[in-house]
C-alpha positions as CSV (number, residue, x, y, z in Angstrom):
1,X,93.4,19.9,86.1
2,X,93.6,21.9,89.3
3,X,92.0,20.2,92.3
4,X,89.5,22.0,94.4
5,X,91.9,21.9,97.3
6,X,94.7,23.4,95.2
7,X,92.3,26.1,93.8
8,X,91.3,27.1,97.3
9,X,94.9,27.2,98.5
10,X,95.8,29.3,95.5
11,X,92.9,31.6,96.1
12,X,93.7,32.0,99.8
13,X,97.3,32.8,98.9
14,X,96.2,35.4,96.3
15,X,93.9,37.0,98.9
16,X,96.7,37.1,101.5
17,X,99.1,38.7,98.9
18,X,96.4,41.2,98.0
19,X,95.6,42.0,101.6
20,X,99.3,42.4,102.4
21,X,99.7,44.7,99.3
22,X,96.7,46.7,100.4
23,X,98.0,47.0,104.0
24,X,101.4,48.2,102.6
25,X,99.9,51.0,100.5
26,X,100.9,54.2,102.1
27,X,98.5,56.8,103.4
28,X,99.4,59.9,101.4
29,X,99.0,63.4,102.9
30,X,99.6,66.3,100.6
31,X,101.1,69.5,102.1
32,X,100.5,72.7,100.1
33,X,102.5,75.5,101.7
34,X,104.6,78.6,101.4
35,X,108.1,77.2,101.6
36,X,109.8,80.7,101.3
37,X,107.5,82.5,103.7
38,X,108.6,82.9,107.3
39,X,105.2,81.8,108.7
40,X,104.7,79.0,106.2
41,X,108.2,77.5,106.1
42,X,107.5,75.3,109.2
43,X,104.4,73.6,107.7
44,X,106.0,70.9,105.6
45,X,108.9,70.0,107.9
46,X,106.6,69.7,110.9
47,X,104.2,67.4,109.0
48,X,107.2,65.3,107.9
49,X,108.4,65.0,111.5
50,X,104.9,63.8,112.6
51,X,104.8,61.2,109.8
52,X,108.2,59.9,110.7
53,X,107.2,59.5,114.4
54,X,104.0,57.7,113.4
55,X,105.8,55.4,111.0
56,X,108.4,54.6,113.5
57,X,105.6,53.2,115.7
58,X,104.1,51.1,112.9
59,X,102.1,53.6,111.0
60,X,98.3,53.6,110.9
61,X,97.0,50.0,111.1
62,X,100.2,48.8,109.4
63,X,100.2,51.5,106.7
64,X,103.0,54.1,106.5
65,X,102.3,57.8,106.1
66,X,103.9,59.5,103.1
67,X,104.1,63.3,103.0
68,X,103.9,64.8,99.5
69,X,105.0,68.4,99.5
70,X,104.0,71.2,97.0
71,X,105.4,74.7,97.2
72,X,102.6,77.1,96.2
73,X,104.9,80.2,96.2
74,X,102.1,82.0,98.1
75,X,99.8,81.8,95.1
76,X,96.2,80.8,95.1
77,X,96.4,79.7,91.4
78,X,99.4,77.6,92.0
79,X,97.7,76.1,95.1
80,X,94.7,75.1,93.1
81,X,96.9,73.4,90.5
82,X,98.8,71.6,93.2
83,X,95.6,70.4,94.9
84,X,94.3,69.1,91.6
85,X,97.6,67.3,90.9
86,X,97.7,66.0,94.5
87,X,94.3,64.3,94.3
88,X,94.1,63.3,90.7
89,X,97.7,62.3,89.9
90,X,99.4,61.7,93.2
91,X,96.3,60.1,94.8
92,X,96.7,61.8,98.2
93,X,94.1,60.9,100.9
94,X,94.1,64.2,102.7
95,X,95.6,67.7,102.3
96,X,97.2,70.1,104.8
97,X,97.1,73.5,103.1
98,X,98.5,77.0,103.7
99,X,98.5,79.7,106.3
100,X,97.0,82.2,103.8
101,X,93.3,82.6,104.0
102,X,92.9,83.6,100.3
103,X,94.6,80.3,99.4
104,X,92.4,78.2,101.6
105,X,89.3,79.9,100.3
106,X,90.3,79.1,96.8
107,X,90.9,75.5,97.7
108,X,87.7,75.0,99.7
109,X,85.5,74.4,96.7
110,X,88.0,72.0,95.2
111,X,88.0,69.9,98.5
112,X,84.3,69.6,98.0
113,X,84.4,68.8,94.3
114,X,87.1,66.2,94.7
115,X,85.8,64.9,98.0
116,X,89.1,65.3,99.7
117,X,89.6,66.1,103.4
118,X,91.6,69.3,103.8
119,X,92.7,71.1,107.0
120,X,94.5,74.4,107.2
121,X,97.2,74.8,109.8
122,X,97.3,78.6,109.8
123,X,94.6,80.4,107.8
124,X,92.3,82.4,110.1
125,X,89.4,83.9,108.0
126,X,86.0,83.1,109.5
127,X,84.6,82.9,106.0
128,X,86.2,79.4,105.7
129,X,84.0,77.9,108.3
130,X,81.0,80.2,107.4
131,X,81.1,78.5,104.0
132,X,80.7,75.1,105.7
133,X,77.7,76.4,107.5
134,X,76.1,77.7,104.3
135,X,76.6,74.5,102.3
136,X,77.6,71.7,104.6
137,X,77.3,68.8,102.1
138,X,79.6,70.6,99.6
139,X,82.1,72.1,102.0
140,X,82.2,69.5,104.9
141,X,85.6,68.2,103.7
142,X,87.4,71.4,105.0
143,X,88.6,71.7,108.6
144,X,90.0,74.7,110.4
145,X,93.2,73.6,112.3
146,X,94.0,77.1,113.5
147,X,91.9,79.7,115.3
148,X,89.4,81.8,113.4
149,X,90.0,85.6,113.2
150,X,87.2,86.3,115.6
151,X,88.6,83.9,118.2
152,X,92.0,85.5,117.8
153,X,90.6,89.0,118.3
154,X,88.9,87.9,121.5
155,X,92.1,86.3,122.9
156,X,94.1,89.5,122.0
157,X,91.6,91.6,124.0
158,X,91.7,89.2,126.9
159,X,95.5,89.5,127.0
160,X,95.4,93.3,126.5
161,X,93.1,93.7,129.5
162,X,95.6,91.8,131.7
163,X,98.8,93.2,130.3
164,X,98.0,96.7,129.2
165,X,94.8,98.0,130.7
166,X,95.1,96.9,134.3
167,X,98.8,97.6,134.9
168,X,99.4,100.6,132.6
169,X,95.8,102.1,132.4
170,X,95.9,102.1,128.6
171,X,92.8,103.7,127.2
172,X,93.2,104.3,123.5
173,X,94.3,102.3,120.5
174,X,94.8,102.4,116.7
175,X,94.1,99.2,114.9
176,X,96.7,98.6,112.2
177,X,96.0,95.7,109.9
178,X,96.9,94.5,106.4
179,X,94.0,94.5,103.9
180,X,93.4,90.8,103.6
181,X,90.6,88.2,104.0
182,X,91.7,87.1,107.4
183,X,91.8,90.6,108.9
184,X,88.2,91.7,108.0
185,X,86.7,89.6,110.8
186,X,89.7,90.2,113.0
187,X,89.3,93.9,112.8
188,X,85.6,93.6,113.4
189,X,86.4,91.6,116.5
190,X,88.9,94.2,117.7
191,X,86.3,97.0,117.2
192,X,83.9,95.0,119.3
193,X,86.1,93.7,122.1
194,X,88.5,96.6,122.7
195,X,85.7,99.0,124.0
196,X,84.5,96.1,126.2
197,X,87.8,96.2,128.1
198,X,87.8,100.0,128.3
199,X,90.0,100.8,125.2
200,X,88.7,103.4,122.7
201,X,89.6,102.8,119.1
202,X,90.8,106.3,117.7
203,X,91.5,105.1,114.2
204,X,91.5,102.0,112.0
205,X,94.2,101.7,109.4
206,X,94.2,99.0,106.8
207,X,97.2,98.9,104.4
208,X,98.1,96.9,101.4
209,X,100.1,93.7,102.1
210,X,102.5,95.1,99.4
211,X,103.3,98.2,101.5
212,X,107.0,98.8,101.7
213,X,107.2,102.3,103.3
214,X,105.4,102.6,106.6
215,X,106.7,106.1,107.4
216,X,103.5,107.9,106.6
217,X,101.4,105.3,108.4
218,X,103.5,105.6,111.6
219,X,103.6,109.4,111.3
220,X,99.8,109.4,111.2
221,X,99.6,107.1,114.2
222,X,102.1,109.1,116.2
223,X,100.0,112.2,115.5
224,X,97.0,110.5,117.1
225,X,99.0,109.6,120.2
226,X,97.3,106.3,121.1
227,X,98.5,104.2,124.0
228,X,98.9,101.1,121.8
229,X,98.9,99.8,118.2
230,X,96.7,96.7,117.9
231,X,98.1,94.8,114.9
232,X,96.8,92.3,112.4
233,X,99.9,91.6,110.2
234,X,101.2,88.5,108.5
235,X,102.0,88.9,104.8
236,X,103.7,92.3,104.9
237,X,107.0,90.8,106.0
238,X,109.6,92.5,108.1
239,X,109.0,96.1,107.0
240,X,106.5,97.3,109.6
241,X,108.6,95.9,112.4
242,X,111.9,97.2,111.1
243,X,110.5,100.7,110.4
244,X,108.8,100.8,113.8
245,X,112.2,100.4,115.4
246,X,114.2,102.6,113.0
247,X,111.6,105.4,113.3
248,X,111.6,105.0,117.1
249,X,107.8,105.0,117.1
250,X,107.1,105.4,120.9
251,X,103.9,103.3,120.8
252,X,103.8,99.5,121.7
253,X,102.9,97.0,119.0
254,X,100.5,94.3,120.4
255,X,98.3,91.8,118.6
256,X,98.7,89.4,115.7
257,X,102.1,89.3,114.0
258,X,102.3,85.9,112.4
259,X,105.9,86.1,111.2
260,X,107.0,87.1,114.7
261,X,106.1,83.6,115.8
262,X,109.1,82.2,113.9
263,X,112.4,81.9,115.7
264,X,114.2,83.4,112.8
265,X,112.3,86.7,113.0
266,X,114.9,88.2,115.4
267,X,117.6,87.7,112.8
268,X,115.3,88.6,109.9
269,X,114.7,92.0,111.5
270,X,118.2,92.5,113.0
271,X,116.6,92.6,116.4
272,X,114.0,95.3,115.5
273,X,111.3,93.0,116.9
274,X,112.5,93.6,120.5
275,X,109.5,94.4,122.6
276,X,106.8,93.3,120.1
277,X,104.0,91.3,121.7
278,X,102.1,88.8,119.6
279,X,99.5,86.1,120.0
280,X,100.5,82.5,119.5
281,X,99.1,79.0,120.2
282,X,102.4,77.7,121.5
283,X,105.9,79.0,122.2
284,X,109.4,77.9,123.1
285,X,109.7,76.8,126.6
286,X,105.9,76.9,127.2
287,X,104.5,73.5,128.2
288,X,101.0,74.1,126.9
289,X,100.5,70.3,127.0
290,X,102.9,67.5,127.7
291,X,103.5,67.2,123.9
292,X,104.5,70.8,123.3
293,X,108.2,70.8,124.4
294,X,109.1,67.4,123.1
295,X,107.8,68.5,119.7
296,X,109.9,71.7,119.8
297,X,113.0,69.8,120.9
298,X,112.6,67.3,118.1
299,X,111.9,70.0,115.5
300,X,114.9,72.1,116.6
301,X,117.2,69.0,116.6
302,X,116.1,68.0,113.1
303,X,115.8,71.4,111.4
304,X,117.9,73.7,113.5
305,X,115.3,76.3,114.4
306,X,112.1,76.6,116.3
307,X,108.8,76.3,114.4
308,X,106.4,79.1,113.6
309,X,102.8,78.9,114.8
310,X,101.8,76.9,111.7
311,X,104.4,74.3,112.5
312,X,102.8,73.3,115.7
313,X,99.4,73.0,114.1
314,X,100.7,71.1,111.0
315,X,102.3,68.6,113.3
316,X,99.1,68.1,115.2
317,X,97.1,67.9,111.9
318,X,99.1,64.9,110.7
319,X,98.4,63.1,114.0
320,X,94.7,64.0,113.9
321,X,94.3,62.8,110.3
322,X,96.1,59.6,111.2
323,X,93.8,59.1,114.2
324,X,90.7,59.8,112.0
325,X,91.8,57.3,109.4
326,X,92.2,54.7,112.1
327,X,88.8,55.4,113.6
328,X,87.2,55.5,110.2
329,X,88.7,52.1,109.3
330,X,90.3,53.4,106.2
331,X,90.5,56.4,103.8
332,X,86.9,56.7,102.6
333,X,86.5,60.5,102.6
334,X,83.0,60.7,104.0
335,X,84.0,58.4,106.9
336,X,87.1,60.4,107.4
337,X,85.0,63.5,107.8
338,X,82.8,61.9,110.3
339,X,85.8,60.7,112.3
340,X,87.5,64.2,112.1
341,X,84.3,65.8,113.4
342,X,84.5,63.5,116.5
343,X,88.2,64.5,117.2
344,X,89.1,65.0,120.8
345,X,92.9,65.2,120.7
346,X,95.5,66.7,123.0
347,X,98.1,68.2,120.7
348,X,100.9,70.7,121.1
349,X,98.5,73.7,121.2
350,X,96.0,72.3,123.7
351,X,92.9,70.1,123.6
352,X,91.6,70.0,120.0
353,X,88.0,69.6,119.2
354,X,85.9,71.0,116.3
355,X,82.6,72.9,116.5
356,X,79.7,70.8,115.2
357,X,77.5,71.0,112.2
358,X,74.8,73.6,113.0
359,X,77.3,76.0,114.6
360,X,77.8,79.3,112.8
361,X,81.5,78.2,112.3
362,X,81.4,74.4,112.0
363,X,84.8,72.7,111.9
364,X,86.4,75.6,113.7
365,X,88.5,74.9,116.8
366,X,86.8,75.1,120.1
367,X,88.4,77.8,122.3
368,X,88.2,78.7,126.0
369,X,88.9,76.9,129.2
370,X,89.6,73.2,128.6
371,X,90.4,73.7,124.9
372,X,92.6,76.3,123.2
373,X,93.4,79.5,125.1
374,X,96.4,80.9,123.3
375,X,99.4,82.8,124.6
376,X,100.9,86.2,124.4
377,X,104.6,86.2,123.8
378,X,107.1,89.1,123.7
379,X,110.5,89.2,122.0
380,X,113.1,90.0,124.7
381,X,116.8,89.9,124.0
382,X,116.5,87.6,121.0
383,X,114.1,85.2,122.6
384,X,110.4,84.7,122.6
385,X,109.2,84.9,126.2
386,X,105.6,84.0,127.1
387,X,104.1,86.8,129.3
388,X,100.4,85.6,129.3
389,X,98.4,83.9,130.7
390,X,99.9,84.3,134.2
391,X,99.9,80.6,135.0
392,X,102.0,79.8,131.9
393,X,104.2,83.0,131.9
394,X,107.9,82.6,131.8
395,X,108.6,86.3,132.3
396,X,107.1,89.8,132.6
397,X,106.6,92.6,130.1
398,X,109.5,94.8,129.3
399,X,109.7,97.8,127.0
400,X,112.3,99.1,124.5
401,X,113.8,102.4,125.6
402,X,112.0,104.4,122.8
403,X,108.5,103.3,124.1
404,X,106.9,106.1,126.0
405,X,104.2,105.1,128.5
406,X,103.5,108.5,130.1
407,X,100.2,109.0,128.2
408,X,99.2,105.5,129.2
409,X,99.7,106.1,132.9
410,X,97.7,109.3,133.1
């Protein structure tokens, strides 16, 4: 017969073993990303780097973070299958997913159905957060870890005013965007904010992301003789940039070019990207916060290249998820959502906080002074040089020899 004392001792020992086992259970974060895409290739490595740093410091309340990676091959259908597997089979506690808006929009309902916190490090469509506003209880599990398209348009116009309108007196533009979910609100934002800075939109071209020959598009744009092309390109790859150079299109490219954020884009285009200016949340050599350059150095040392824009955000996302789990006291999904909503975190891209429930874009990043302001970088001599805002600029704007600015200076 077991004495009461022995029973209690055994029970305590069992409880301690169970508690230790529970504490040792890893926190699993699924990463669903485009491993072969230039803009998406940094997402998983950056997340892994963040996890390794957190684990080296003891993890989250004694629990290690485990990154589980799924290559979605840029497919919404494969992303959905990966999300289902991640939650149902691999038992992940949160998901970082994709730089493609169509993918995130396909996953958003599943995050609600499976009650799993999901954050995108790179998708931009305003519809993602508008869906949260329409049905908060269902879609509250989704967070926007990158800027919305409308916010991006506003930042591009702010930079255009300082870099193009004031010094070069540019007055006309053609909007050239790929036909995708993320560019619909982006282009609407451009059409609103460009006239506000004194730039007339003379045409608006939306092309298929599968376009391979940009010759007729550039011929049309050259015929219109705008001062600048305002871009919204991400999924079309290297072709528009390569053909812009090979065709010697005498009009600057300025705006959003997601793949140009990756350090390999110079090599990918054989230097054709020289002179292209693009919006980014961080850039090499730019100390947006005290965390920016140490992250870039660590990433480059480990992986041999500089991350794309979605690498910065993915890295921050892991830290924010870890912090939310700590503040939530565990991985209960509803408590994690509440903790994420209260995020106030200085990451590599600035001070990160989310817009609240009741906002037209809940769970979108706050932008503006004191939060995320963005940068404008230009490829110069094989390097990405930040040229805006002035207080963070590492250089000034330069132009390839084939760019003609006579019309702009009239």
